[in-house]
N, C-alpha and C positions, 0 to 999 in steps of 0.2 A: 392654205389661202388662194383663192382663184385669180387668174389674170383680171385686170380691171377693178381690183380691190386695194385697200391699204388698211392698214392697223393703225389705230390711233389711240393716245391717252386720253383720259377723261377731260374734257374742254373746259371744266369749271375749276376742278383742283388741279389739273395737269398731273395726276397721278395714274400709274398702271397697277390698281389693285382693285380686281372685280371678280364677281361670280357670275356664272351663268344664270339669267333671270328666266328666259324661255327661248324656243325657237319659234321664227315666225315666217312663212314662206321661204324656208331654207336660209334665213339670216339669223345669226345669234345676237339675241338682245342680252345685253351684260348690265349688272349693277354696281356702280362704284362703292366701295366699302368706306371709301373717305366722306364722301359728300351725297351717297345715294342716288346719283344721277343714273337713270337707265339709257343706254345708247346702243346703237347697231355697231357691233365691232367683230370682225372687221366690215367695212363699208364701201360702196361704190366709189371710186376715186373722182375727183372733178374732172369734168371734161368726158366721164364715161358714162355708164347707163344712167346715173341719177339725174345728169343735165337733160337726158332725153325726157325724162318724166316731167319736167318742168318747162322745157322750151318748146316742145312738139305738141302743144295743145290742140293743134288740129287733126292730131290721130283719131281714127274711129273710137279707139278706148275711151277717150276723155271727151270727146264732143258732146255726147249726150248728157254728161254730168255737167259739163259747164252750161250747156242750154237750160238746164234745170235750174241753175242759179239765176240766170237771166230771166226765165219765167215766173221765178217767185218774186215779183216786184213786190205785192202787198207785204208778204212776210219780212222780205229785205227792209223795206221803208220803216215798217213797225219796230223791228229790232233795233234800227239805226237811230229812230228818234228816242227809244228807250235808253240807248246808250249815250246819246248827246246829252240827255236830261242830266245825267250824272256829270258828264264832262263839263257842263255849263257851271256846276258848282265851283270849279276851279278855275276856268278860262271860258269866259263868256263870249269872245270873238277872236279874231285874229287869223293868222295862216295855219290851216291844218292839213297834215298829209297822212295818207292812208296807205300803208305799206301793203302790197297784196289786195288791191282794192277790190278784185273781182267783179261782180256785175256794175259796181259803180254807186250803188243805192245809198251807200253811207254818205259818200261824198255829195251827193244830191241833196240828202236830208239836211247835211251840214249847211249847205249853200242857202236853203230855205232859211235855216236858223241864224243866219247872218255871218258865217265864216267864210274866209277865202279858202276853197278847197284845191287841193293837188292830190295827184295819186301816181304811184307807182307799181307796175305789175309784170311779169315775165310772159303773160299770155297774150298773143296776138288778137285772138277772139274777144277777150275783154277789153283789152285796148281799142280795138276798132268800135265796139259797142259804146264805150264810155265816152270816147271821143267825138264819133259820129253821131250817135243816136241821142246821147245825153249832153253833148256840148260841153264836156268836162275838160279841165287842164290836167293832162295826164301824160306819163312817160312810160315807153316800153323798154324793160329791162330790170336789172337790180337796183337796189340803192346805190350802189358803188357805181354804177353806170350812168346815173341820173346828174352827178356833179352839181347838186346843190350847193349855195353859198354858206359859209360858217353862220352860225346864230341866226337862222332864217326863219324857222317855223316856231309858233307858239304851241301847237299840240302836234304829236306824232302818234298814230294809232298803228295796232298791228294785230288782227283777229285771226285767231287759229293759222299762225303762221310760224310762229317761234319753234314748232318741233321739226320744220323743214329746213330751218338755217343750219348750213352745215359748219360756218364757223361763228358761233354766237358771240364771242368775245369782240371779234373783228366788227361784226355787223353793230352791236351795241356800241361800240366806240365811234362808228360813223353816225350814228343816230344822234349821239352825244354832241357830236361836232356841229351838226346841222340845227340842233334845237336850241332856241334862245335861252339865257340864262333864266332859271327859274322854270323853264318851259316843261310842258306835261307830257308824260309818255303814259299811254294806255295800252295794255295788250290783254289778250284773251288766250287762255291755253287750258289745257286738262291738268288734273292733278293726279296722274298715273303713277309718278314716282312716289307718291305718298301711300300707295295701295299695296297690300300683300298680294301673292300668288292667288290666294284662295278667294279674295273678294273679286279679282280681276276675272277668273274664271266665272264665278257666280253671275256676273252681269254681262258676260260673254262681250268684254270690251274688244273693241276692234284696233290692232296696235299699227296695221297696215305697213309694215316695214317692207324695203327701204325706202318708201315715199316719205315717212315719218323717220326721223334719224334720232330725236331726243325725246324723252317724257321726264317732265320736270316736278319737283315737290316745291312746296313753300319754301322750305329752307334753301335749296340750291339755287332757286329764283332770286331771293334775297340777295345771295352771295354773287350770282352773276350782276345784278344790279351795282353791288358795292362796288365790285371791280372794274365797272366802267363807268364810275362817278355819278351813280344815280342814287337818289335817296327813297326807299319805299315810303308811300304815303298810307295805303292801305290795300288789303286785297279781299275782295267780296266773292264768297263761294255760292254756287248755285249747284245742287245737286242735279245729276242726270239720270237719277234712278227711274223716274216716272217716263221720261223719253225713252230709256233703254229697254223698260218693260213693254211699251208700246211697240217700239221697232222690233222687237223680238217674238212679239205675239201673233196668231194667226190673223187678226184684223189689219196687220201692216198692208198686206197687198191690197186689201180692199180700199183702204184710206187712200194710198197712193193712186189707185184707179180714180176715185170719185174726184180727187184733187186735180188730177190732170185732165179730167173731163171724159174718163171712160175708155182712153185709149192712149197709146205711144204713138208717136210720129214717126213711122218707119222710115220715111223719106230722108228725114233729118240724120238718120244713122249711116246713110250711104254717101253724105256729102262730108268733104274734108274742112270746109269752111261753111258754118251754119248762117242762115238768115237772122238778122237781128232785129229788135223791136217787137218781137211776137210775144206779148206778155199777157198771160191769162189774167183777167180782173173780173172773173165769175164771182158772184155772191158765195158759193162755196169755197172758193180759193180764199176769200177774204176772212170767212168765218175762221177757215182752217189757221190763218195766219194769227188771229186773235188768240185761238186756243194754244196754239204753239208757244206765243209769247208769255202767256199764263203759266203754262206748265213748265217752261224753261226758267221763268224769272220769279213770278210769285210764288207759285209753289215749290219750285227748285230752291229758292232762298229759304223758305220756311223749314223745309225737312231736311236742310244740308246737315251733315253730320262729319265729326271727324273720323278719317280713315276711309270713307265711303266716296264712289266715284262721283266727282264734280267738274264744274267748269270754274276755272278762277280767272276773274278780271282785275288786274293789276294797274294801280296807279302810282306813278313814280315821278319825282321832278329832278330836274338836273341841278346837280350840286355846283 
């Protein structure tokens, strides 16, 4: 084990009984024999290399990626409205908190639909954009640093954040504390924990260790919720196979070039802080957004099959 690393038991079942699943970027991904959770072990220690991944978003490495999220407003708003349509079936209004709000478009759409939006994110760039450009009520830091009151929110959402959380039991317990009785928790994550090595290799899935620490299955997600006093309502599955086939095809660079107006903004690569408010609203971008939503949700739900790569959207309520 190298300096700056720590060895941990499985955070779901607290057992140390694993098999090596794969090696990614010189990090071992192991699979728990007890609950099938896949996780990085050993992993970067808190306060070490991992913290740099999340708190130094002004680094050149991440600035272009973050700016692409800000630029994709049509896609962000369409996806947000689609998700909120499902949320409204359970909670029609009230305070809604988005953990890891990113560009803030989910919160903006929630506000348009009558919710009182709140957000928390560790990215300074995202925080500045959501606060200064979108006028949203957001906090900079982690969920534990925001110090929200007990029983405060009607809905808490977390999209593609779960795999980054290094202490999921602790984090879900905090979410439970600030959520109202019968409040709704909605999260989105992949189902990589349900997949075999053969399937994962076939679709060239990106594991991105150690930025991602955990890969869940439906069963160990259910156990995580049970241990932190949540009751599972439902899990919607959306196949990512069409999306992966396009992303891995020769057409991918051509599609990205068209959507981004035919060129990359090189000047932004050289800036540690990116200008905000530069959203492309071209016809091509809007068409791309609608096609993306159709592929991800409509087609994705129709062709979803057990044991194949999928995105899981989980609905649970506080017990």
